[in-house]
C-alpha positions, 0 to 999 in steps of 0.5 A, spaced: 427 521 521 428 527 525 432 533 522 438 531 527 438 524 525 438 526 518 444 530 519 448 525 522 446 520 517 449 525 512 455 526 516 456 519 517 456 517 509 461 523 508 465 520 513 465 513 510 467 516 503 473 520 506 475 514 510 475 510 503 479 516 500 484 516 505 485 508 504 487 509 497 492 514 498 496 511 504 501 505 502 508 503 503 510 509 501 507 513 507 509 507 511 502 505 512 502 499 508 497 493 509 503 489 511 507 494 514 509 491 520 512 485 517 516 489 512 519 494 517 521 487 521 525 485 515 528 492 514 530 492 521 533 485 521 537 487 515 534 482 511 536 480 504 530 481 499 530 478 493 532 481 486 524 481 484 522 485 491 528 490 490 525 491 483 518 492 485 520 496 491 524 501 486 518 501 481 514 503 487 518 508 489 519 511 482 512 512 481 510 515 488 516 519 488 518 521 481 511 519 477 514 514 473 509 509 470 512 502 471 507 499 466 508 500 458 500 500 457 497 507 459 493 506 465 489 510 469 492 513 476 487 509 480 489 502 476 496 503 477 496 505 484 491 499 485 496 494 481 502 497 485 499 496 492 497 489 490 504 487 488 507 490 494 502 486 499 503 479 495 511 481 495 511 483 502 507 476 504 512 472 500 518 475 503 515 475 510 514 467 509 521 466 507 524 471 513 520 467 518 522 460 515 530 462 515 530 466 522 525 462 527 
């Protein structure tokens, strides 16, 4: 392996780590969630979300904007964020199915 190839490999590894780190920090609070387009469509259509979705969204925004932990147990920051993102993904998918069923 030449020096140039070694430098390129080191750069690519660092870039992969940077991309993985970026994915951790961008979610629905940054308007970049996994199913953000579906959520935006429902919001623009003035969809009536379920109470469970409203509560989850309130918990989600309180955590990311105010730093209030929605869980009683002490969890690491990474674990809290992972759980909240997973719950939001599941909830958006469920709500979108309901939305599609009602509107199309």
